PLY file of the C-alpha trace (Angstrom):
ply
format ascii 1.0
element vertex 503
property float x
property float y
property float z
element edge 502
property int vertex1
property int vertex2
end_header
37.11 40.44 -84.63
40.26 38.38 -84.05
42.37 38.92 -80.93
45.46 39.58 -83.08
43.74 42.40 -84.94
42.64 43.95 -81.68
46.25 43.94 -80.41
47.54 45.34 -83.69
44.99 48.12 -83.61
45.81 48.83 -80.00
49.53 49.17 -80.73
48.71 51.66 -83.45
46.46 53.59 -81.09
49.25 53.94 -78.55
51.15 56.00 -81.12
48.24 58.42 -81.52
46.84 58.28 -78.02
44.34 55.70 -76.81
40.84 56.83 -75.82
40.49 57.57 -72.14
37.71 58.06 -69.60
37.53 59.87 -66.28
37.90 56.75 -64.17
38.45 55.68 -60.58
39.69 52.24 -61.64
42.13 50.96 -64.25
40.26 49.63 -67.31
41.14 45.95 -67.77
42.60 45.47 -64.27
40.30 42.57 -63.40
41.95 41.59 -60.13
42.58 45.13 -58.86
46.33 44.60 -58.75
47.07 47.98 -60.33
48.20 46.58 -63.68
46.74 44.87 -66.75
48.06 41.50 -67.93
47.72 39.64 -71.23
45.43 37.11 -69.54
43.15 39.95 -68.45
43.08 41.38 -71.98
42.02 37.94 -73.22
39.13 38.02 -70.74
38.08 41.38 -72.14
38.22 40.14 -75.72
36.04 37.16 -74.85
33.53 39.42 -73.13
33.43 41.65 -76.22
32.85 38.57 -78.41
30.04 37.37 -76.17
31.89 34.28 -75.01
32.14 35.47 -71.40
29.88 37.59 -69.18
30.80 41.16 -68.28
30.61 40.22 -64.58
33.80 38.21 -65.13
35.65 41.53 -65.28
33.49 44.59 -64.67
36.60 46.78 -64.85
36.50 46.49 -68.62
33.06 48.13 -68.68
34.28 51.65 -68.01
31.02 53.40 -68.93
28.73 50.94 -67.12
26.67 50.07 -70.20
26.88 46.30 -69.69
29.15 45.68 -72.68
32.84 45.81 -73.60
33.64 47.85 -76.71
36.72 48.06 -78.91
37.55 51.43 -77.37
37.53 49.87 -73.92
39.78 47.03 -75.13
42.18 49.58 -76.61
42.32 51.47 -73.33
43.08 48.23 -71.48
45.90 47.40 -73.91
47.29 50.91 -73.47
47.16 50.42 -69.70
49.04 47.12 -70.11
51.76 48.82 -72.16
52.18 52.10 -70.29
50.77 51.38 -66.85
47.47 52.34 -65.23
46.81 56.05 -65.24
44.07 56.56 -62.71
41.89 59.61 -62.36
42.73 61.15 -58.99
39.58 63.26 -58.64
37.87 62.62 -55.34
35.54 64.18 -52.80
37.79 65.88 -50.24
36.37 66.62 -46.79
38.41 69.66 -45.77
39.11 70.15 -42.10
37.71 73.28 -40.48
37.78 74.64 -36.94
33.98 74.69 -36.74
31.47 73.01 -39.01
29.27 75.01 -41.41
26.13 76.56 -39.96
24.00 75.75 -42.98
23.63 75.64 -46.74
24.89 79.18 -47.25
27.77 79.23 -44.78
30.81 81.01 -46.34
32.84 77.85 -45.71
31.30 76.31 -48.82
32.53 79.16 -51.03
36.13 78.11 -50.45
35.60 74.45 -51.33
35.86 73.17 -54.90
32.95 70.92 -55.83
33.49 67.32 -56.85
31.29 66.34 -59.82
31.01 62.58 -60.33
30.23 61.30 -63.81
26.68 59.96 -63.75
25.44 56.98 -65.74
22.57 54.51 -65.63
22.63 52.31 -62.54
19.32 50.48 -63.02
16.69 50.95 -65.71
13.57 49.35 -67.12
12.26 48.15 -63.74
8.58 48.35 -62.78
6.80 48.14 -59.45
4.47 45.36 -58.34
0.71 45.04 -58.55
-1.29 48.09 -57.55
1.69 50.45 -57.77
1.10 52.76 -60.73
2.90 55.75 -62.25
5.87 55.21 -59.95
8.69 54.88 -62.50
9.78 58.35 -63.48
13.30 57.35 -64.54
12.30 54.13 -66.25
15.01 54.63 -68.91
17.63 56.21 -66.66
19.64 59.24 -67.77
17.40 59.95 -70.77
14.39 60.33 -68.45
15.97 61.95 -65.39
14.84 65.56 -65.11
13.16 65.31 -68.50
16.45 64.41 -70.13
18.32 67.45 -68.85
21.65 66.94 -67.03
21.39 66.30 -63.30
24.71 68.13 -62.72
25.33 66.54 -59.32
28.02 68.31 -57.31
29.36 67.33 -53.89
31.28 69.27 -51.27
32.44 68.00 -47.90
34.10 69.16 -44.73
34.69 67.95 -41.20
35.65 69.47 -37.85
37.26 66.38 -36.34
33.95 65.32 -34.81
31.27 65.58 -37.49
31.18 65.04 -41.25
29.27 67.49 -43.47
28.34 66.59 -47.06
26.58 69.14 -49.27
24.87 67.66 -52.34
23.37 69.81 -55.10
21.67 68.63 -58.28
19.22 69.79 -60.90
15.64 68.53 -60.81
12.90 70.77 -62.15
9.96 69.01 -60.50
9.35 68.45 -56.78
8.00 64.90 -56.32
6.89 64.04 -52.80
3.93 61.73 -53.22
5.15 58.14 -52.90
2.40 55.52 -53.04
-0.40 58.04 -52.67
-3.77 56.35 -52.29
-6.10 57.17 -55.18
-9.52 55.64 -55.85
-10.16 54.94 -59.53
-7.02 56.91 -60.26
-5.11 57.27 -63.53
-3.79 54.25 -65.41
-0.06 53.67 -65.94
1.22 53.88 -69.52
4.09 51.54 -68.60
1.65 48.91 -67.26
-1.21 48.93 -69.79
-2.55 45.58 -68.67
-2.93 46.49 -65.01
-6.21 47.81 -63.67
-6.38 51.19 -61.96
-9.86 50.50 -60.55
-10.66 51.22 -56.92
-7.70 51.84 -54.58
-4.21 51.89 -56.04
-0.87 53.21 -54.81
0.43 55.91 -57.14
3.25 58.40 -57.73
6.70 58.60 -56.13
9.30 60.92 -54.60
12.82 62.21 -55.30
15.83 60.71 -53.56
19.58 60.68 -53.23
21.45 57.77 -51.73
25.03 57.18 -50.57
26.61 53.79 -49.88
29.69 53.27 -47.69
31.33 49.98 -46.76
31.06 48.85 -43.11
32.55 45.37 -43.50
34.26 44.06 -46.66
31.34 43.68 -49.07
31.25 41.62 -52.25
28.91 39.87 -54.66
29.15 38.08 -58.00
29.76 41.54 -59.51
32.93 41.98 -57.46
34.12 43.57 -54.25
33.18 47.04 -53.02
36.79 47.98 -53.69
36.37 47.07 -57.35
32.76 47.92 -58.21
31.61 50.13 -55.33
27.94 49.99 -54.40
27.26 47.47 -57.20
28.48 44.90 -54.68
25.34 45.50 -52.61
22.63 46.50 -55.10
20.28 44.45 -57.30
22.28 41.26 -56.90
21.48 37.73 -58.01
21.94 34.57 -55.99
23.99 32.84 -58.68
25.21 33.67 -62.13
22.53 33.20 -64.75
19.55 33.66 -62.46
17.07 36.50 -63.04
17.92 39.91 -61.61
16.82 40.24 -57.99
15.84 43.48 -56.29
16.54 42.78 -52.65
19.55 45.12 -52.43
21.92 42.91 -50.47
25.61 41.99 -50.77
26.71 38.40 -51.04
29.05 39.03 -48.11
29.89 41.92 -45.80
27.88 44.95 -44.73
27.08 48.31 -46.34
25.88 51.59 -44.80
23.20 53.30 -46.94
22.19 56.94 -46.48
18.77 57.37 -48.11
17.40 60.92 -48.32
13.77 61.12 -49.49
11.60 64.14 -50.20
8.42 62.64 -48.77
9.67 60.34 -46.01
12.80 61.70 -44.33
13.46 65.35 -45.17
10.12 66.64 -43.78
11.47 65.82 -40.32
15.08 66.76 -41.10
16.75 63.35 -41.39
18.28 60.85 -43.76
16.78 57.37 -43.57
19.88 55.57 -42.25
19.94 51.97 -43.48
22.19 48.93 -43.51
22.42 46.06 -46.00
23.80 42.60 -45.27
23.39 39.10 -46.74
20.90 37.95 -44.12
18.48 40.87 -43.87
18.98 42.76 -47.11
18.41 46.52 -46.88
16.69 47.51 -43.64
16.54 50.55 -41.38
19.18 50.97 -38.71
18.24 50.06 -35.15
15.83 52.34 -33.29
12.48 53.97 -34.03
12.06 54.48 -37.75
10.71 57.52 -39.62
8.42 56.18 -42.33
5.42 53.88 -41.90
3.15 52.63 -44.67
-0.36 54.03 -44.28
-2.38 50.88 -44.87
-4.22 48.36 -42.70
-2.25 45.60 -41.04
-1.70 42.86 -43.58
-2.88 45.10 -46.39
-1.58 45.37 -49.94
-1.00 48.23 -52.34
-4.68 47.98 -53.28
-6.06 47.91 -49.73
-6.61 51.64 -49.38
-5.49 53.91 -46.53
-5.73 53.05 -42.87
-5.77 56.67 -41.69
-6.05 60.24 -42.95
-5.36 63.74 -41.63
-7.45 64.68 -38.59
-7.58 68.42 -39.38
-5.16 69.63 -36.68
-2.11 71.78 -37.48
0.92 69.58 -38.09
3.75 71.36 -36.31
7.06 69.65 -35.74
10.23 70.84 -34.00
13.25 69.66 -35.92
16.62 68.60 -34.52
17.98 72.16 -34.92
15.16 73.67 -32.86
13.25 75.10 -35.82
9.50 74.51 -35.72
8.02 73.72 -39.13
4.44 73.28 -40.31
3.92 70.28 -42.57
1.44 70.38 -45.45
-1.25 67.71 -44.86
-1.87 67.49 -48.59
1.38 65.54 -48.86
2.72 64.76 -45.37
0.88 62.85 -42.64
2.45 63.22 -39.20
1.76 60.70 -36.45
-0.40 62.29 -33.75
-2.43 64.08 -36.41
-4.18 61.06 -37.88
-7.68 59.65 -37.71
-9.05 56.37 -39.03
-10.19 56.35 -42.63
-13.95 55.81 -42.59
-16.50 54.89 -45.23
-16.90 52.71 -48.29
-15.79 54.59 -51.42
-17.39 51.99 -53.69
-20.82 52.72 -52.17
-19.92 56.41 -52.22
-19.22 56.19 -55.96
-22.87 55.26 -56.60
-24.05 58.29 -54.63
-21.52 60.54 -56.32
-22.51 59.42 -59.82
-26.18 60.16 -59.10
-25.86 63.44 -57.21
-22.47 65.08 -57.87
-20.99 64.03 -61.21
-23.25 66.35 -63.20
-21.38 69.38 -61.81
-17.98 68.02 -60.73
-17.45 65.54 -63.60
-17.69 61.77 -63.68
-14.02 61.48 -62.70
-13.94 64.55 -60.46
-12.27 66.52 -63.25
-14.59 69.50 -62.86
-17.15 71.08 -65.14
-19.93 73.31 -63.95
-18.26 73.16 -60.54
-14.65 72.88 -59.40
-12.43 69.82 -59.88
-12.07 67.44 -56.95
-8.81 65.83 -58.08
-6.19 68.47 -57.11
-3.96 67.27 -54.28
-4.57 70.52 -52.38
-8.13 69.36 -51.67
-6.63 66.90 -49.18
-6.06 69.95 -46.95
-9.82 69.95 -46.35
-10.53 67.84 -43.29
-13.57 65.56 -43.34
-15.44 67.97 -41.10
-14.64 70.99 -43.24
-15.46 69.16 -46.46
-18.82 68.06 -45.03
-19.67 71.60 -43.90
-18.86 73.01 -47.36
-21.11 70.45 -49.07
-23.93 70.98 -46.56
-23.87 74.79 -46.87
-27.15 76.05 -48.39
-25.13 78.15 -50.85
-23.70 74.94 -52.31
-25.87 73.64 -55.16
-25.41 70.06 -54.04
-26.60 70.67 -50.48
-30.13 69.59 -51.36
-28.80 66.18 -52.38
-26.27 65.81 -49.58
-28.24 66.86 -46.51
-31.00 64.21 -46.80
-28.45 61.38 -46.88
-28.01 59.13 -43.87
-24.83 59.47 -41.83
-23.51 56.24 -43.35
-24.20 57.51 -46.86
-22.52 60.82 -46.11
-19.47 58.99 -44.77
-19.32 56.81 -47.88
-19.61 59.81 -50.19
-16.87 61.67 -48.32
-14.67 58.57 -48.59
-15.19 58.58 -52.37
-14.44 62.30 -52.60
-11.28 61.83 -50.57
-10.25 59.21 -53.12
-10.23 61.85 -55.87
-7.52 64.00 -54.29
-5.89 61.08 -52.53
-4.43 60.28 -49.13
-0.69 60.25 -48.27
0.79 56.77 -48.59
2.94 57.08 -45.45
2.84 58.62 -42.00
5.95 59.84 -40.22
7.24 59.55 -36.66
10.26 61.26 -35.06
13.17 58.79 -35.28
15.43 57.71 -32.47
18.44 55.44 -32.09
20.95 54.63 -34.81
18.42 55.30 -37.58
18.47 58.99 -36.55
22.25 59.44 -36.87
22.17 61.66 -39.98
20.42 65.03 -39.78
19.78 67.37 -42.68
19.16 70.90 -43.86
17.74 71.55 -47.32
16.17 74.12 -49.61
12.78 72.35 -49.45
9.80 74.06 -47.77
7.05 71.74 -46.55
4.74 74.42 -45.16
2.36 74.73 -48.10
3.31 73.08 -51.37
1.37 75.02 -53.98
3.82 74.43 -56.82
5.93 71.40 -57.66
8.11 73.39 -60.07
11.68 74.05 -58.94
15.23 74.25 -60.24
16.92 71.67 -58.06
17.86 70.38 -54.63
20.47 71.47 -52.08
20.86 69.03 -49.20
23.33 69.19 -46.32
23.87 65.91 -44.45
25.53 65.91 -41.04
26.74 62.86 -39.11
29.30 62.10 -36.41
32.49 60.70 -37.87
32.25 57.77 -35.46
28.83 56.80 -34.08
29.89 53.62 -32.28
27.00 51.73 -33.93
27.69 48.46 -35.72
25.22 49.41 -38.48
27.20 52.54 -39.43
30.40 53.13 -41.37
33.09 54.77 -39.25
35.23 57.66 -40.51
38.51 59.07 -39.23
40.58 62.11 -40.31
43.50 61.32 -42.60
41.82 58.32 -44.28
40.09 57.60 -47.57
36.77 55.82 -48.07
35.03 54.40 -51.14
31.40 55.28 -51.74
28.66 55.10 -54.35
26.00 57.72 -55.00
22.62 57.40 -56.73
19.94 59.89 -57.78
16.25 59.06 -58.20
13.68 61.28 -59.93
10.10 60.28 -59.13
11.34 56.70 -58.92
13.12 54.28 -56.64
13.85 51.15 -58.60
15.45 53.04 -61.50
18.24 55.52 -60.85
21.39 57.13 -62.16
24.63 57.76 -60.34
28.20 56.63 -59.86
28.99 53.26 -58.31
32.52 53.89 -57.08
34.04 57.15 -55.89
36.58 58.12 -53.23
36.12 60.44 -50.24
39.25 61.69 -48.49
39.21 63.28 -45.03
41.90 65.83 -44.31
43.99 64.96 -41.21
0 1
1 2
2 3
3 4
4 5
5 6
6 7
7 8
8 9
9 10
10 11
11 12
12 13
13 14
14 15
15 16
16 17
17 18
18 19
19 20
20 21
21 22
22 23
23 24
24 25
25 26
26 27
27 28
28 29
29 30
30 31
31 32
32 33
33 34
34 35
35 36
36 37
37 38
38 39
39 40
40 41
41 42
42 43
43 44
44 45
45 46
46 47
47 48
48 49
49 50
50 51
51 52
52 53
53 54
54 55
55 56
56 57
57 58
58 59
59 60
60 61
61 62
62 63
63 64
64 65
65 66
66 67
67 68
68 69
69 70
70 71
71 72
72 73
73 74
74 75
75 76
76 77
77 78
78 79
79 80
80 81
81 82
82 83
83 84
84 85
85 86
86 87
87 88
88 89
89 90
90 91
91 92
92 93
93 94
94 95
95 96
96 97
97 98
98 99
99 100
100 101
101 102
102 103
103 104
104 105
105 106
106 107
107 108
108 109
109 110
110 111
111 112
112 113
113 114
114 115
115 116
116 117
117 118
118 119
119 120
120 121
121 122
122 123
123 124
124 125
125 126
126 127
127 128
128 129
129 130
130 131
131 132
132 133
133 134
134 135
135 136
136 137
137 138
138 139
139 140
140 141
141 142
142 143
143 144
144 145
145 146
146 147
147 148
148 149
149 150
150 151
151 152
152 153
153 154
154 155
155 156
156 157
157 158
158 159
159 160
160 161
161 162
162 163
163 164
164 165
165 166
166 167
167 168
168 169
169 170
170 171
171 172
172 173
173 174
174 175
175 176
176 177
177 178
178 179
179 180
180 181
181 182
182 183
183 184
184 185
185 186
186 187
187 188
188 189
189 190
190 191
191 192
192 193
193 194
194 195
195 196
196 197
197 198
198 199
199 200
200 201
201 202
202 203
203 204
204 205
205 206
206 207
207 208
208 209
209 210
210 211
211 212
212 213
213 214
214 215
215 216
216 217
217 218
218 219
219 220
220 221
221 222
222 223
223 224
224 225
225 226
226 227
227 228
228 229
229 230
230 231
231 232
232 233
233 234
234 235
235 236
236 237
237 238
238 239
239 240
240 241
241 242
242 243
243 244
244 245
245 246
246 247
247 248
248 249
249 250
250 251
251 252
252 253
253 254
254 255
255 256
256 257
257 258
258 259
259 260
260 261
261 262
262 263
263 264
264 265
265 266
266 267
267 268
268 269
269 270
270 271
271 272
272 273
273 274
274 275
275 276
276 277
277 278
278 279
279 280
280 281
281 282
282 283
283 284
284 285
285 286
286 287
287 288
288 289
289 290
290 291
291 292
292 293
293 294
294 295
295 296
296 297
297 298
298 299
299 300
300 301
301 302
302 303
303 304
304 305
305 306
306 307
307 308
308 309
309 310
310 311
311 312
312 313
313 314
314 315
315 316
316 317
317 318
318 319
319 320
320 321
321 322
322 323
323 324
324 325
325 326
326 327
327 328
328 329
329 330
330 331
331 332
332 333
333 334
334 335
335 336
336 337
337 338
338 339
339 340
340 341
341 342
342 343
343 344
344 345
345 346
346 347
347 348
348 349
349 350
350 351
351 352
352 353
353 354
354 355
355 356
356 357
357 358
358 359
359 360
360 361
361 362
362 363
363 364
364 365
365 366
366 367
367 368
368 369
369 370
370 371
371 372
372 373
373 374
374 375
375 376
376 377
377 378
378 379
379 380
380 381
381 382
382 383
383 384
384 385
385 386
386 387
387 388
388 389
389 390
390 391
391 392
392 393
393 394
394 395
395 396
396 397
397 398
398 399
399 400
400 401
401 402
402 403
403 404
404 405
405 406
406 407
407 408
408 409
409 410
410 411
411 412
412 413
413 414
414 415
415 416
416 417
417 418
418 419
419 420
420 421
421 422
422 423
423 424
424 425
425 426
426 427
427 428
428 429
429 430
430 431
431 432
432 433
433 434
434 435
435 436
436 437
437 438
438 439
439 440
440 441
441 442
442 443
443 444
444 445
445 446
446 447
447 448
448 449
449 450
450 451
451 452
452 453
453 454
454 455
455 456
456 457
457 458
458 459
459 460
460 461
461 462
462 463
463 464
464 465
465 466
466 467
467 468
468 469
469 470
470 471
471 472
472 473
473 474
474 475
475 476
476 477
477 478
478 479
479 480
480 481
481 482
482 483
483 484
484 485
485 486
486 487
487 488
488 489
489 490
490 491
491 492
492 493
493 494
494 495
495 496
496 497
497 498
498 499
499 500
500 501
501 502
């Protein structure tokens, strides 16, 4: 398509109304000056023709699909002729005398929800060796929530001291099992060439993340002002190099609020993180929440370092509420014991003495299945006593075993139902700045079916920490938001939105 024909078509479109998008930036305004010039339109045409890269002017790519279409060129020409008409929708943090008491406080009824337009942010990415069945949103929007709309809505308020953000979205399945240790677990349809033998790290959790600018951030994709959180996510070192996944800006600093079903919300926090060019994305200073449950120096095939010790996992949250955490999914520090036994040796014993009733893969048969996650609620001691009970048909095979053989068999049986991939500790310091309330119950997770999430995040407007964004009444702040469904590398969301705090 010739440039002249594009201009001619655009002039005709201005008579009938050019296509438009709900947008926080002006399509075609490459330099962010608030207007579109002929030179900028030429850049867009060359991108559309494949002669330039979309990173040369991401503001042409209004729907974030990595290309520039004729419709987007027409909108840019219309903006050049009539001026930029920006969408003014934003997340407004209304000022109140006292902050909301929870998810159902009447304050929320009087606040209109802001609903950002969600699109693919990263897709088609797989995890490394030994990490299987961890990519639930491999193809982005079409996979999120089984292809049903996420319908993310945001409300916000502040009381002059603290900021409150209420996020609600649709997700029909509760995923809270990131990197669960399974022995001879299921294979991954997305990684057909990778072995699932012996220990592997499987499954994932649900997440929402916010990104706010701390210091002027930018990358080859543009500045935070122009492209939002794209300035700090999945960047490359130089144009033309393969996509990197280290989540760091080329310059500046970004505050990342990372809420996770399996690793932060059980204790009532957001994982507060910071991303900069030197360190990439790391936890804020202080004592962190999540810790990988594997031996020192281990890999995602090493197997667990610890398991639940059988004691009740009670935890008193920041708001004074005491909760009981389900050991089938959550492993709390102080309630752990070393993982003992050789599951490979235990597999030989199991195949000879147990598989006839429980199935070669623990799937059940004459006797119950051993694979359900709820079986992890059985401590080693309780599991051993059940097997040794004379009323159990397998007792005659189990009781004559040596203590080492029993330990190995129990290790193999634990590998059927799995062991949590992380253990949690109460956070302190800057990493603990953001506390939460949600509609998630971690007492006994007997069903993963649900309708969606409601999460209230609370943080001081100004923490005084250099790894946090600072907020003040009467000002506006750019942010990005991402949703993850049983995934982490692949997610949907909106890269650039505006939050305004009432004076």
